[in-house]
VMD Tcl script that builds the backbone (N, CA, C; Angstrom):
set m [mol new atoms 213]
animate dup $m
set s [atomselect $m all]
$s set {name element resname resid chain x y z} {
  {N N UNK 1 A 133.475 -68.119 -164.562}
  {CA C UNK 1 A 134.250 -67.141 -163.837}
  {C C UNK 1 A 133.831 -67.008 -162.373}
  {N N UNK 2 A 132.534 -66.988 -162.048}
  {CA C UNK 2 A 132.159 -66.843 -160.643}
  {C C UNK 2 A 132.712 -67.969 -159.759}
  {N N UNK 3 A 132.730 -69.203 -160.276}
  {CA C UNK 3 A 133.274 -70.317 -159.483}
  {C C UNK 3 A 134.767 -70.125 -159.239}
  {N N UNK 4 A 135.472 -69.621 -160.230}
  {CA C UNK 4 A 136.910 -69.406 -160.084}
  {C C UNK 4 A 137.181 -68.345 -159.016}
  {N N UNK 5 A 136.372 -67.277 -159.004}
  {CA C UNK 5 A 136.527 -66.224 -157.994}
  {C C UNK 5 A 136.233 -66.760 -156.604}
  {N N UNK 6 A 135.182 -67.577 -156.488}
  {CA C UNK 6 A 134.818 -68.159 -155.199}
  {C C UNK 6 A 135.933 -69.076 -154.691}
  {N N UNK 7 A 136.506 -69.889 -155.580}
  {CA C UNK 7 A 137.595 -70.794 -155.199}
  {C C UNK 7 A 138.817 -70.001 -154.762}
  {N N UNK 8 A 139.137 -68.924 -155.448}
  {CA C UNK 8 A 140.287 -68.084 -155.099}
  {C C UNK 8 A 140.096 -67.467 -153.716}
  {N N UNK 9 A 138.889 -66.973 -153.418}
  {CA C UNK 9 A 138.609 -66.399 -152.099}
  {C C UNK 9 A 138.783 -67.439 -150.999}
  {N N UNK 10 A 138.313 -68.667 -151.240}
  {CA C UNK 10 A 138.438 -69.739 -150.258}
  {C C UNK 10 A 139.904 -70.101 -150.034}
  {N N UNK 11 A 140.694 -70.176 -151.105}
  {CA C UNK 11 A 142.121 -70.479 -150.970}
  {C C UNK 11 A 142.837 -69.387 -150.187}
  {N N UNK 12 A 142.510 -68.123 -150.456}
  {CA C UNK 12 A 143.116 -67.005 -149.725}
  {C C UNK 12 A 142.766 -67.095 -148.238}
  {N N UNK 13 A 141.509 -67.433 -147.936}
  {CA C UNK 13 A 141.082 -67.582 -146.550}
  {C C UNK 13 A 141.855 -68.698 -145.869}
  {N N UNK 14 A 142.006 -69.836 -146.532}
  {CA C UNK 14 A 142.700 -70.983 -145.949}
  {C C UNK 14 A 144.153 -70.650 -145.633}
  {N N UNK 15 A 144.804 -69.841 -146.470}
  {CA C UNK 15 A 146.196 -69.467 -146.223}
  {C C UNK 15 A 146.328 -68.424 -145.113}
  {N N UNK 16 A 145.287 -67.663 -144.856}
  {CA C UNK 16 A 145.341 -66.590 -143.865}
  {C C UNK 16 A 144.916 -67.040 -142.464}
  {N N UNK 17 A 144.396 -68.254 -142.320}
  {CA C UNK 17 A 143.918 -68.720 -141.012}
  {C C UNK 17 A 145.068 -68.875 -140.036}
  {N N UNK 18 A 144.764 -68.621 -138.758}
  {CA C UNK 18 A 145.776 -68.731 -137.709}
  {C C UNK 18 A 145.141 -69.331 -136.466}
  {N N UNK 19 A 145.960 -69.662 -135.483}
  {CA C UNK 19 A 145.461 -70.234 -134.234}
  {C C UNK 19 A 144.460 -69.281 -133.594}
  {N N UNK 20 A 143.349 -69.851 -133.109}
  {CA C UNK 20 A 142.310 -69.069 -132.462}
  {C C UNK 20 A 141.124 -68.762 -133.370}
  {N N UNK 21 A 141.294 -68.922 -134.674}
  {CA C UNK 21 A 140.180 -68.670 -135.601}
  {C C UNK 21 A 139.130 -69.769 -135.465}
  {N N UNK 22 A 137.872 -69.384 -135.480}
  {CA C UNK 22 A 136.757 -70.339 -135.408}
  {C C UNK 22 A 136.329 -70.664 -136.835}
  {N N UNK 23 A 136.372 -71.965 -137.165}
  {CA C UNK 23 A 136.128 -72.391 -138.537}
  {C C UNK 23 A 135.054 -73.466 -138.616}
  {N N UNK 24 A 134.613 -73.716 -139.848}
  {CA C UNK 24 A 133.711 -74.820 -140.144}
  {C C UNK 24 A 134.470 -75.754 -141.073}
  {N N UNK 25 A 134.553 -77.035 -140.675}
  {CA C UNK 25 A 135.210 -78.048 -141.487}
  {C C UNK 25 A 134.166 -78.609 -142.453}
  {N N UNK 26 A 134.595 -79.054 -143.625}
  {CA C UNK 26 A 133.708 -79.428 -144.724}
  {C C UNK 26 A 132.483 -80.264 -144.385}
  {N N UNK 27 A 132.536 -81.315 -143.566}
  {CA C UNK 27 A 131.271 -82.017 -143.326}
  {C C UNK 27 A 130.325 -81.281 -142.370}
  {N N UNK 28 A 130.689 -80.065 -141.960}
  {CA C UNK 28 A 129.814 -79.288 -141.092}
  {C C UNK 28 A 130.231 -79.293 -139.631}
  {N N UNK 29 A 131.469 -79.613 -139.344}
  {CA C UNK 29 A 131.974 -79.642 -137.977}
  {C C UNK 29 A 132.499 -78.257 -137.609}
  {N N UNK 30 A 132.068 -77.752 -136.450}
  {CA C UNK 30 A 132.540 -76.466 -135.947}
  {C C UNK 30 A 133.747 -76.705 -135.060}
  {N N UNK 31 A 134.760 -75.844 -135.173}
  {CA C UNK 31 A 135.937 -75.994 -134.337}
  {C C UNK 31 A 136.755 -74.726 -134.295}
  {N N UNK 32 A 137.819 -74.777 -133.482}
  {CA C UNK 32 A 138.740 -73.657 -133.325}
  {C C UNK 32 A 140.140 -74.142 -133.666}
  {N N UNK 33 A 140.846 -73.406 -134.494}
  {CA C UNK 33 A 142.197 -73.796 -134.882}
  {C C UNK 33 A 143.114 -73.665 -133.682}
  {N N UNK 34 A 143.852 -74.737 -133.384}
  {CA C UNK 34 A 144.806 -74.753 -132.278}
  {C C UNK 34 A 146.245 -74.663 -132.781}
  {N N UNK 35 A 146.486 -75.178 -133.978}
  {CA C UNK 35 A 147.838 -75.169 -134.517}
  {C C UNK 35 A 147.805 -75.208 -136.033}
  {N N UNK 36 A 148.901 -74.720 -136.639}
  {CA C UNK 36 A 148.992 -74.675 -138.093}
  {C C UNK 36 A 150.252 -75.421 -138.516}
  {N N UNK 37 A 150.085 -76.399 -139.407}
  {CA C UNK 37 A 151.204 -77.121 -139.999}
  {C C UNK 37 A 151.316 -76.687 -141.457}
  {N N UNK 38 A 152.244 -77.282 -142.201}
  {CA C UNK 38 A 152.426 -76.917 -143.608}
  {C C UNK 38 A 151.170 -77.155 -144.436}
  {N N UNK 39 A 150.565 -78.326 -144.273}
  {CA C UNK 39 A 149.416 -78.674 -145.109}
  {C C UNK 39 A 148.167 -79.008 -144.312}
  {N N UNK 40 A 148.201 -78.780 -142.997}
  {CA C UNK 40 A 147.071 -79.178 -142.157}
  {C C UNK 40 A 146.899 -78.220 -140.979}
  {N N UNK 41 A 145.724 -78.310 -140.368}
  {CA C UNK 41 A 145.419 -77.568 -139.145}
  {C C UNK 41 A 145.126 -78.567 -138.037}
  {N N UNK 42 A 145.436 -78.207 -136.809}
  {CA C UNK 42 A 144.966 -78.951 -135.648}
  {C C UNK 42 A 143.773 -78.161 -135.127}
  {N N UNK 43 A 142.614 -78.822 -135.100}
  {CA C UNK 43 A 141.370 -78.143 -134.767}
  {C C UNK 43 A 140.763 -78.764 -133.511}
  {N N UNK 44 A 140.407 -77.907 -132.536}
  {CA C UNK 44 A 139.723 -78.362 -131.326}
  {C C UNK 44 A 138.231 -78.343 -131.606}
  {N N UNK 45 A 137.595 -79.518 -131.446}
  {CA C UNK 45 A 136.160 -79.605 -131.717}
  {C C UNK 45 A 135.351 -79.828 -130.442}
  {N N UNK 46 A 136.031 -80.136 -129.336}
  {CA C UNK 46 A 135.399 -80.275 -128.025}
  {C C UNK 46 A 136.476 -79.973 -126.983}
  {N N UNK 47 A 136.097 -79.975 -125.699}
  {CA C UNK 47 A 137.036 -79.596 -124.645}
  {C C UNK 47 A 138.368 -80.326 -124.723}
  {N N UNK 48 A 138.350 -81.635 -124.864}
  {CA C UNK 48 A 139.590 -82.405 -124.886}
  {C C UNK 48 A 139.755 -83.177 -126.187}
  {N N UNK 49 A 139.127 -82.706 -127.246}
  {CA C UNK 49 A 139.179 -83.406 -128.525}
  {C C UNK 49 A 139.776 -82.502 -129.587}
  {N N UNK 50 A 140.895 -82.957 -130.150}
  {CA C UNK 50 A 141.543 -82.230 -131.233}
  {C C UNK 50 A 141.711 -83.177 -132.404}
  {N N UNK 51 A 141.492 -82.648 -133.613}
  {CA C UNK 51 A 141.681 -83.444 -134.812}
  {C C UNK 51 A 142.613 -82.695 -135.748}
  {N N UNK 52 A 143.250 -83.432 -136.625}
  {CA C UNK 52 A 144.122 -82.837 -137.629}
  {C C UNK 52 A 143.397 -82.945 -138.965}
  {N N UNK 53 A 143.230 -81.818 -139.648}
  {CA C UNK 53 A 142.520 -81.797 -140.929}
  {C C UNK 53 A 143.361 -81.073 -141.972}
  {N N UNK 54 A 143.199 -81.465 -143.205}
  {CA C UNK 54 A 143.867 -80.769 -144.298}
  {C C UNK 54 A 143.331 -79.350 -144.419}
  {N N UNK 55 A 144.178 -78.450 -144.859}
  {CA C UNK 55 A 143.741 -77.064 -145.038}
  {C C UNK 55 A 142.581 -76.974 -146.020}
  {N N UNK 56 A 142.562 -77.851 -147.000}
  {CA C UNK 56 A 141.500 -77.826 -148.003}
  {C C UNK 56 A 140.148 -78.247 -147.436}
  {N N UNK 57 A 140.116 -78.837 -146.229}
  {CA C UNK 57 A 138.862 -79.274 -145.612}
  {C C UNK 57 A 138.114 -78.120 -144.952}
  {N N UNK 58 A 138.766 -76.985 -144.779}
  {CA C UNK 58 A 138.112 -75.835 -144.151}
  {C C UNK 58 A 137.150 -75.203 -145.147}
  {N N UNK 59 A 135.872 -75.117 -144.752}
  {CA C UNK 59 A 134.846 -74.558 -145.627}
  {C C UNK 59 A 134.710 -73.050 -145.456}
  {N N UNK 60 A 135.074 -72.521 -144.286}
  {CA C UNK 60 A 134.964 -71.088 -144.056}
  {C C UNK 60 A 135.024 -70.769 -142.580}
  {N N UNK 61 A 134.906 -69.501 -142.266}
  {CA C UNK 61 A 134.884 -69.050 -140.883}
  {C C UNK 61 A 133.477 -69.175 -140.326}
  {N N UNK 62 A 133.379 -69.401 -139.027}
  {CA C UNK 62 A 132.057 -69.432 -138.390}
  {C C UNK 62 A 131.495 -68.020 -138.416}
  {N N UNK 63 A 130.213 -67.926 -138.675}
  {CA C UNK 63 A 129.559 -66.625 -138.677}
  {C C UNK 63 A 129.539 -65.943 -140.026}
  {N N UNK 64 A 130.309 -66.446 -141.011}
  {CA C UNK 64 A 130.251 -65.877 -142.347}
  {C C UNK 64 A 128.988 -66.335 -143.042}
  {N N UNK 65 A 128.449 -65.534 -143.942}
  {CA C UNK 65 A 127.290 -65.989 -144.711}
  {C C UNK 65 A 127.671 -67.178 -145.583}
  {N N UNK 66 A 126.718 -68.026 -145.843}
  {CA C UNK 66 A 126.983 -69.210 -146.665}
  {C C UNK 66 A 127.455 -68.784 -148.053}
  {N N UNK 67 A 128.348 -69.582 -148.629}
  {CA C UNK 67 A 128.929 -69.244 -149.925}
  {C C UNK 67 A 127.913 -69.314 -151.050}
  {N N UNK 68 A 126.799 -69.991 -150.825}
  {CA C UNK 68 A 125.789 -70.162 -151.886}
  {C C UNK 68 A 124.760 -69.038 -151.905}
  {N N UNK 69 A 124.829 -68.106 -150.964}
  {CA C UNK 69 A 123.864 -67.010 -150.934}
  {C C UNK 69 A 124.088 -66.068 -152.106}
  {N N UNK 70 A 123.027 -65.570 -152.687}
  {CA C UNK 70 A 123.116 -64.584 -153.763}
  {C C UNK 70 A 123.155 -63.197 -153.167}
  {N N UNK 71 A 123.939 -62.325 -153.782}
  {CA C UNK 71 A 124.068 -60.960 -153.267}
  {C C UNK 71 A 123.490 -59.972 -154.216}
}
mol reanalyze $m
mol bondsrecalc $m
mol representation Tube
mol addrep $m
């Protein structure tokens, strides 16, 4: 059950993201969302560097506590 709750929270976060949000992409890349498509985000990772990533690649918002921390 805890894994299912964690997955649901992550899916809700991925659907709520918008341009300007600072995120962490799954391999540990920090970036800012520049655009939102149906199944992907355009993420700025440097001044003139933008990449397109699947929504499922977003691990979380920058500054949030790690998902593996115990509360």
